[in-house]
VODREN-660435 format. One record per residue (C-alpha): x, y, z; residue in one letter; residue number from 1. Coordinates in steps of 0.05 Angstrom, whole numbers. Example, Ala and Ser with C-alpha at 12.3 -4.5 7.8 and 13.67 -1.06 7.14 Angstrom:
<nodes>
<node x="246" y="-90" z="156" rest="a" nr="1"/>
<node x="273" y="-21" z="143" rest="s" nr="2"/>
</nodes>
This chain:
<nodes>
<node x="382" y="-78" z="401" rest="m" nr="1"/>
<node x="431" y="-28" z="394" rest="s" nr="2"/>
<node x="487" y="-72" z="364" rest="t" nr="3"/>
<node x="447" y="-96" z="304" rest="v" nr="4"/>
<node x="480" y="-64" z="246" rest="t" nr="5"/>
<node x="436" y="-52" z="182" rest="p" nr="6"/>
<node x="429" y="-113" z="121" rest="v" nr="7"/>
<node x="467" y="-80" z="64" rest="p" nr="8"/>
<node x="436" y="-105" z="-3" rest="p" nr="9"/>
<node x="453" y="-186" z="-23" rest="p" nr="10"/>
<node x="510" y="-196" z="-75" rest="p" nr="11"/>
<node x="490" y="-229" z="-135" rest="l" nr="12"/>
<node x="495" y="-297" z="-129" rest="p" nr="13"/>
<node x="557" y="-331" z="-140" rest="g" nr="14"/>
<node x="596" y="-265" z="-143" rest="a" nr="15"/>
<node x="664" y="-253" z="-106" rest="s" nr="16"/>
<node x="685" y="-179" z="-117" rest="a" nr="17"/>
<node x="641" y="-114" z="-123" rest="p" nr="18"/>
<node x="608" y="-117" z="-191" rest="q" nr="19"/>
<node x="603" y="-57" z="-228" rest="p" nr="20"/>
<node x="535" y="-14" z="-232" rest="r" nr="21"/>
<node x="484" y="-27" z="-287" rest="a" nr="22"/>
<node x="488" y="23" z="-337" rest="a" nr="23"/>
<node x="448" y="81" z="-327" rest="g" nr="24"/>
<node x="410" y="124" z="-282" rest="s" nr="25"/>
<node x="376" y="94" z="-210" rest="p" nr="26"/>
<node x="330" y="152" z="-213" rest="v" nr="27"/>
<node x="318" y="136" z="-282" rest="a" nr="28"/>
<node x="294" y="55" z="-266" rest="g" nr="29"/>
<node x="266" y="88" z="-203" rest="f" nr="30"/>
<node x="213" y="135" z="-254" rest="l" nr="31"/>
<node x="209" y="73" z="-292" rest="i" nr="32"/>
<node x="189" y="33" z="-240" rest="d" nr="33"/>
<node x="132" y="86" z="-219" rest="l" nr="34"/>
<node x="107" y="96" z="-283" rest="g" nr="35"/>
<node x="94" y="30" z="-302" rest="l" nr="36"/>
<node x="60" y="14" z="-225" rest="a" nr="37"/>
<node x="12" y="69" z="-257" rest="a" nr="38"/>
<node x="1" y="46" z="-318" rest="l" nr="39"/>
<node x="-11" y="-22" z="-293" rest="i" nr="40"/>
<node x="-44" y="7" z="-234" rest="l" nr="41"/>
<node x="-97" y="57" z="-282" rest="f" nr="42"/>
<node x="-107" y="-12" z="-334" rest="g" nr="43"/>
<node x="-129" y="-64" z="-283" rest="l" nr="44"/>
<node x="-175" y="-18" z="-246" rest="s" nr="45"/>
<node x="-210" y="-7" z="-304" rest="l" nr="46"/>
<node x="-211" y="-72" z="-317" rest="l" nr="47"/>
<node x="-246" y="-87" z="-257" rest="a" nr="48"/>
<node x="-288" y="-28" z="-270" rest="g" nr="49"/>
<node x="-314" y="-59" z="-330" rest="l" nr="50"/>
<node x="-329" y="-130" z="-298" rest="l" nr="51"/>
<node x="-359" y="-104" z="-238" rest="w" nr="52"/>
<node x="-403" y="-69" z="-293" rest="g" nr="53"/>
<node x="-414" y="-129" z="-344" rest="a" nr="54"/>
<node x="-436" y="-174" z="-296" rest="v" nr="55"/>
<node x="-477" y="-120" z="-253" rest="q" nr="56"/>
<node x="-506" y="-110" z="-316" rest="g" nr="57"/>
<node x="-525" y="-185" z="-337" rest="m" nr="58"/>
<node x="-560" y="-185" z="-270" rest="l" nr="59"/>
<node x="-602" y="-121" z="-276" rest="v" nr="60"/>
<node x="-620" y="-149" z="-350" rest="g" nr="61"/>
<node x="-634" y="-215" z="-325" rest="a" nr="62"/>
<node x="-677" y="-184" z="-264" rest="e" nr="63"/>
<node x="-715" y="-146" z="-320" rest="l" nr="64"/>
<node x="-731" y="-200" z="-354" rest="a" nr="65"/>
<node x="-759" y="-247" z="-306" rest="a" nr="66"/>
<node x="-809" y="-178" z="-288" rest="n" nr="67"/>
<node x="-822" y="-176" z="-362" rest="g" nr="68"/>
<node x="-799" y="-105" z="-375" rest="a" nr="69"/>
<node x="-784" y="-95" z="-436" rest="p" nr="70"/>
<node x="-719" y="-100" z="-460" rest="a" nr="71"/>
<node x="-686" y="-43" z="-422" rest="p" nr="72"/>
<node x="-643" y="28" z="-457" rest="s" nr="73"/>
<node x="-568" y="38" z="-447" rest="p" nr="74"/>
<node x="-597" y="92" z="-394" rest="d" nr="75"/>
<node x="-633" y="56" z="-357" rest="t" nr="76"/>
<node x="-586" y="4" z="-340" rest="i" nr="77"/>
<node x="-537" y="56" z="-322" rest="a" nr="78"/>
<node x="-587" y="80" z="-273" rest="t" nr="79"/>
<node x="-603" y="13" z="-251" rest="q" nr="80"/>
<node x="-521" y="-9" z="-239" rest="l" nr="81"/>
<node x="-511" y="46" z="-188" rest="g" nr="82"/>
<node x="-435" y="51" z="-158" rest="q" nr="83"/>
<node x="-402" y="-6" z="-130" rest="p" nr="84"/>
<node x="-411" y="-17" z="-52" rest="g" nr="85"/>
<node x="-363" y="-23" z="-3" rest="a" nr="86"/>
<node x="-347" y="-96" z="-11" rest="l" nr="87"/>
<node x="-332" y="-88" z="-87" rest="a" nr="88"/>
<node x="-291" y="-18" z="-82" rest="q" nr="89"/>
<node x="-238" y="-66" z="-32" rest="i" nr="90"/>
<node x="-242" y="-130" z="-80" rest="l" nr="91"/>
<node x="-230" y="-81" z="-137" rest="m" nr="92"/>
<node x="-177" y="-45" z="-98" rest="a" nr="93"/>
<node x="-144" y="-115" z="-83" rest="l" nr="94"/>
<node x="-152" y="-128" z="-157" rest="f" nr="95"/>
<node x="-122" y="-81" z="-190" rest="a" nr="96"/>
<node x="-68" y="-42" z="-140" rest="t" nr="97"/>
<node x="-46" y="-128" z="-107" rest="g" nr="98"/>
<node x="-38" y="-141" z="-188" rest="g" nr="99"/>
<node x="10" y="-91" z="-197" rest="a" nr="100"/>
<node x="52" y="-94" z="-141" rest="a" nr="101"/>
<node x="56" y="-168" z="-168" rest="l" nr="102"/>
<node x="78" y="-162" z="-244" rest="v" nr="103"/>
<node x="131" y="-103" z="-216" rest="l" nr="104"/>
<node x="156" y="-158" z="-170" rest="y" nr="105"/>
<node x="162" y="-220" z="-217" rest="f" nr="106"/>
<node x="181" y="-170" z="-278" rest="w" nr="107"/>
<node x="224" y="-118" z="-244" rest="r" nr="108"/>
<node x="251" y="-129" z="-180" rest="r" nr="109"/>
<node x="241" y="-208" z="-167" rest="r" nr="110"/>
<node x="298" y="-229" z="-110" rest="a" nr="111"/>
<node x="346" y="-272" z="-117" rest="t" nr="112"/>
<node x="370" y="-330" z="-79" rest="p" nr="113"/>
<node x="416" y="-294" z="-43" rest="a" nr="114"/>
<node x="368" y="-241" z="-27" rest="e" nr="115"/>
<node x="331" y="-308" z="-5" rest="r" nr="116"/>
<node x="374" y="-330" z="42" rest="e" nr="117"/>
<node x="385" y="-268" z="65" rest="t" nr="118"/>
<node x="310" y="-258" z="86" rest="s" nr="119"/>
<node x="311" y="-334" z="121" rest="k" nr="120"/>
<node x="361" y="-322" z="164" rest="r" nr="121"/>
<node x="327" y="-250" z="180" rest="a" nr="122"/>
<node x="260" y="-290" z="201" rest="l" nr="123"/>
<node x="302" y="-330" z="255" rest="g" nr="124"/>
<node x="338" y="-270" z="286" rest="r" nr="125"/>
<node x="301" y="-239" z="358" rest="p" nr="126"/>
<node x="319" y="-173" z="339" rest="s" nr="127"/>
<node x="282" y="-173" z="276" rest="t" nr="128"/>
<node x="220" y="-176" z="304" rest="w" nr="129"/>
<node x="245" y="-129" z="359" rest="g" nr="130"/>
<node x="258" y="-82" z="312" rest="w" nr="131"/>
<node x="182" y="-92" z="271" rest="t" nr="132"/>
<node x="148" y="-80" z="355" rest="l" nr="133"/>
<node x="196" y="-11" z="362" rest="w" nr="134"/>
<node x="180" y="15" z="294" rest="v" nr="135"/>
<node x="108" y="2" z="287" rest="a" nr="136"/>
<node x="109" y="27" z="354" rest="a" nr="137"/>
<node x="139" y="95" z="333" rest="l" nr="138"/>
<node x="85" y="100" z="277" rest="v" nr="139"/>
<node x="24" y="91" z="324" rest="i" nr="140"/>
<node x="50" y="143" z="362" rest="i" nr="141"/>
<node x="79" y="186" z="321" rest="g" nr="142"/>
<node x="17" y="192" z="269" rest="s" nr="143"/>
<node x="-34" y="194" z="341" rest="n" nr="144"/>
<node x="17" y="251" z="363" rest="g" nr="145"/>
<node x="15" y="291" z="288" rest="i" nr="146"/>
<node x="-54" y="281" z="296" rest="g" nr="147"/>
<node x="-68" y="317" z="365" rest="f" nr="148"/>
<node x="-27" y="372" z="349" rest="l" nr="149"/>
<node x="-55" y="387" z="293" rest="a" nr="150"/>
<node x="-126" y="397" z="316" rest="k" nr="151"/>
<node x="-95" y="431" z="371" rest="r" nr="152"/>
<node x="-81" y="486" z="310" rest="a" nr="153"/>
<node x="-155" y="477" z="290" rest="g" nr="154"/>
<node x="-128" y="421" z="227" rest="i" nr="155"/>
<node x="-167" y="360" z="224" rest="e" nr="156"/>
<node x="-174" y="323" z="155" rest="p" nr="157"/>
<node x="-209" y="265" z="133" rest="v" nr="158"/>
<node x="-173" y="216" z="109" rest="p" nr="159"/>
<node x="-208" y="194" z="35" rest="t" nr="160"/>
<node x="-212" y="119" z="56" rest="n" nr="161"/>
<node x="-249" y="138" z="107" rest="l" nr="162"/>
<node x="-330" y="127" z="86" rest="e" nr="163"/>
<node x="-299" y="71" z="53" rest="l" nr="164"/>
<node x="-271" y="28" z="110" rest="m" nr="165"/>
<node x="-326" y="58" z="169" rest="s" nr="166"/>
<node x="-379" y="27" z="117" rest="s" nr="167"/>
<node x="-347" y="-41" z="105" rest="a" nr="168"/>
<node x="-329" y="-45" z="174" rest="a" nr="169"/>
<node x="-404" y="-45" z="192" rest="a" nr="170"/>
<node x="-430" y="-103" z="138" rest="q" nr="171"/>
<node x="-354" y="-139" z="122" rest="f" nr="172"/>
<node x="-315" y="-135" z="184" rest="p" nr="173"/>
<node x="-290" y="-193" z="188" rest="v" nr="174"/>
<node x="-271" y="-189" z="99" rest="f" nr="175"/>
<node x="-239" y="-116" z="118" rest="l" nr="176"/>
<node x="-202" y="-141" z="174" rest="a" nr="177"/>
<node x="-158" y="-186" z="120" rest="l" nr="178"/>
<node x="-149" y="-136" z="81" rest="f" nr="179"/>
<node x="-131" y="-95" z="123" rest="a" nr="180"/>
<node x="-90" y="-124" z="168" rest="v" nr="181"/>
<node x="-53" y="-185" z="118" rest="v" nr="182"/>
<node x="-62" y="-167" z="42" rest="l" nr="183"/>
<node x="-63" y="-90" z="39" rest="a" nr="184"/>
<node x="6" y="-95" z="81" rest="p" nr="185"/>
<node x="30" y="-143" z="39" rest="a" nr="186"/>
<node x="19" y="-109" z="-27" rest="y" nr="187"/>
<node x="41" y="-41" z="-11" rest="e" nr="188"/>
<node x="107" y="-59" z="26" rest="e" nr="189"/>
<node x="124" y="-96" z="-36" rest="l" nr="190"/>
<node x="105" y="-51" z="-83" rest="l" nr="191"/>
<node x="130" y="12" z="-46" rest="f" nr="192"/>
<node x="187" y="-22" z="-8" rest="r" nr="193"/>
<node x="210" y="-85" z="-53" rest="r" nr="194"/>
<node x="206" y="-49" z="-123" rest="v" nr="195"/>
<node x="207" y="21" z="-114" rest="l" nr="196"/>
<node x="257" y="38" z="-52" rest="f" nr="197"/>
<node x="292" y="-35" z="-59" rest="g" nr="198"/>
<node x="321" y="-15" z="-128" rest="r" nr="199"/>
<node x="366" y="50" z="-97" rest="l" nr="200"/>
<node x="377" y="17" z="-47" rest="w" nr="201"/>
<node x="411" y="-41" z="-79" rest="q" nr="202"/>
<node x="441" y="14" z="-116" rest="a" nr="203"/>
<node x="474" y="49" z="-68" rest="g" nr="204"/>
<node x="427" y="121" z="-50" rest="k" nr="205"/>
<node x="382" y="83" z="-3" rest="p" nr="206"/>
<node x="367" y="149" z="28" rest="w" nr="207"/>
<node x="342" y="173" z="-34" rest="l" nr="208"/>
<node x="300" y="119" z="-39" rest="g" nr="209"/>
<node x="272" y="140" z="19" rest="v" nr="210"/>
<node x="257" y="194" z="3" rest="l" nr="211"/>
<node x="226" y="181" z="-69" rest="l" nr="212"/>
<node x="190" y="109" z="-48" rest="s" nr="213"/>
<node x="166" y="159" z="24" rest="s" nr="214"/>
<node x="131" y="207" z="-24" rest="l" nr="215"/>
<node x="95" y="165" z="-72" rest="a" nr="216"/>
<node x="71" y="129" z="-11" rest="f" nr="217"/>
<node x="35" y="200" z="17" rest="a" nr="218"/>
<node x="9" y="224" z="-50" rest="l" nr="219"/>
<node x="-19" y="153" z="-62" rest="v" nr="220"/>
<node x="-55" y="152" z="12" rest="h" nr="221"/>
<node x="-81" y="225" z="-7" rest="e" nr="222"/>
<node x="-85" y="253" z="-78" rest="i" nr="223"/>
<node x="-106" y="332" z="-72" rest="p" nr="224"/>
<node x="-171" y="337" z="-103" rest="g" nr="225"/>
<node x="-196" y="276" z="-86" rest="t" nr="226"/>
<node x="-232" y="293" z="-15" rest="s" nr="227"/>
<node x="-251" y="355" z="11" rest="g" nr="228"/>
<node x="-186" y="362" z="59" rest="n" nr="229"/>
<node x="-152" y="433" z="50" rest="g" nr="230"/>
<node x="-73" y="437" z="39" rest="p" nr="231"/>
<node x="-65" y="441" z="109" rest="a" nr="232"/>
<node x="-101" y="371" z="118" rest="e" nr="233"/>
<node x="-61" y="350" z="58" rest="i" nr="234"/>
<node x="0" y="364" z="91" rest="a" nr="235"/>
<node x="-11" y="332" z="149" rest="q" nr="236"/>
<node x="-41" y="269" z="117" rest="l" nr="237"/>
<node x="38" y="267" z="70" rest="w" nr="238"/>
<node x="69" y="280" z="137" rest="l" nr="239"/>
<node x="45" y="211" z="169" rest="i" nr="240"/>
<node x="38" y="171" z="107" rest="y" nr="241"/>
<node x="109" y="201" z="88" rest="g" nr="242"/>
<node x="135" y="186" z="154" rest="g" nr="243"/>
<node x="105" y="120" z="160" rest="m" nr="244"/>
<node x="144" y="106" z="89" rest="g" nr="245"/>
<node x="203" y="124" z="116" rest="a" nr="246"/>
<node x="195" y="81" z="176" rest="a" nr="247"/>
<node x="176" y="23" z="134" rest="f" nr="248"/>
<node x="239" y="20" z="90" rest="c" nr="249"/>
<node x="293" y="29" z="143" rest="w" nr="250"/>
<node x="258" y="-24" z="177" rest="l" nr="251"/>
<node x="277" y="-62" z="120" rest="y" nr="252"/>
<node x="341" y="-30" z="96" rest="q" nr="253"/>
<node x="351" y="-53" z="182" rest="r" nr="254"/>
<node x="333" y="-117" z="180" rest="t" nr="255"/>
<node x="345" y="-146" z="115" rest="g" nr="256"/>
<node x="265" y="-173" z="107" rest="t" nr="257"/>
<node x="216" y="-149" z="76" rest="l" nr="258"/>
<node x="170" y="-193" z="125" rest="w" nr="259"/>
<node x="193" y="-134" z="186" rest="a" nr="260"/>
<node x="154" y="-76" z="145" rest="p" nr="261"/>
<node x="107" y="-120" z="123" rest="i" nr="262"/>
<node x="87" y="-145" z="199" rest="g" nr="263"/>
<node x="104" y="-71" z="226" rest="a" nr="264"/>
<node x="52" y="-47" z="169" rest="h" nr="265"/>
<node x="3" y="-108" z="193" rest="a" nr="266"/>
<node x="8" y="-73" z="268" rest="l" nr="267"/>
<node x="-6" y="-1" z="261" rest="n" nr="268"/>
<node x="-72" y="-32" z="206" rest="n" nr="269"/>
<node x="-101" y="-69" z="261" rest="a" nr="270"/>
<node x="-95" y="-11" z="310" rest="v" nr="271"/>
<node x="-123" y="35" z="270" rest="a" nr="272"/>
<node x="-182" y="-26" z="257" rest="m" nr="273"/>
<node x="-188" y="-30" z="327" rest="t" nr="274"/>
<node x="-203" y="41" z="334" rest="l" nr="275"/>
<node x="-249" y="48" z="270" rest="l" nr="276"/>
<node x="-297" y="-14" z="293" rest="m" nr="277"/>
<node x="-303" y="-9" z="373" rest="v" nr="278"/>
<node x="-292" y="76" z="382" rest="f" nr="279"/>
<node x="-310" y="108" z="306" rest="g" nr="280"/>
<node x="-245" y="145" z="307" rest="a" nr="281"/>
<node x="-222" y="178" z="237" rest="t" nr="282"/>
</nodes>
């Protein structure tokens, strides 16, 4: 595998010589992409929550009417609604995050014909899948190694989504496997590697892209204040997620196809889901 060289960003279709870079800072473009992703994610999350509330409200109202109860007050409806269950939360996350990734891809970072051809050629190279397996194994071993050493030091974080994943694994194991192993790796790689990292890679700043996109990837997976984790536990999770993001950036650049980090991400999630479902591992 060592003879395979990193694949540079493909030239614009029809370009016979290096073209001048577009005016403006690529970091500014990255920050615009990141800000747009946050706004779209928030908007779609809000929309998904409103849709869930509307549907649940109609169901609660219909049930009360069928039982001959008087028209409920808003407080009564709010009490009856409760909180979204595990399946609803996963579907809402899929709608919001997947939607944000697709909007940003088609709006800001759609692949050119040359890039699609580069990716197609990469898919036919055995080395692409060799590197994919190697990076997946490295991520799995590295994250578990960090966890082992941290536990020896008395640091045992609880991932923010662990309770949700455990509940979904008990109730909807097949759907959770589809979500975690197929859907989530696809839309996360599309957003963090194709859109965010890809912008700085194309601008000739791949290492800056690795750093910034991996920081964003880590922050999205563990937002301070949303769990009971302290600073040391958050730092450990950021190290794991940030390292994972950096490894997937490297793999994307090495192979020239986004399908490679999607595959490595899927393998990592498959191992994590297996541990969760079989052993209840955190």
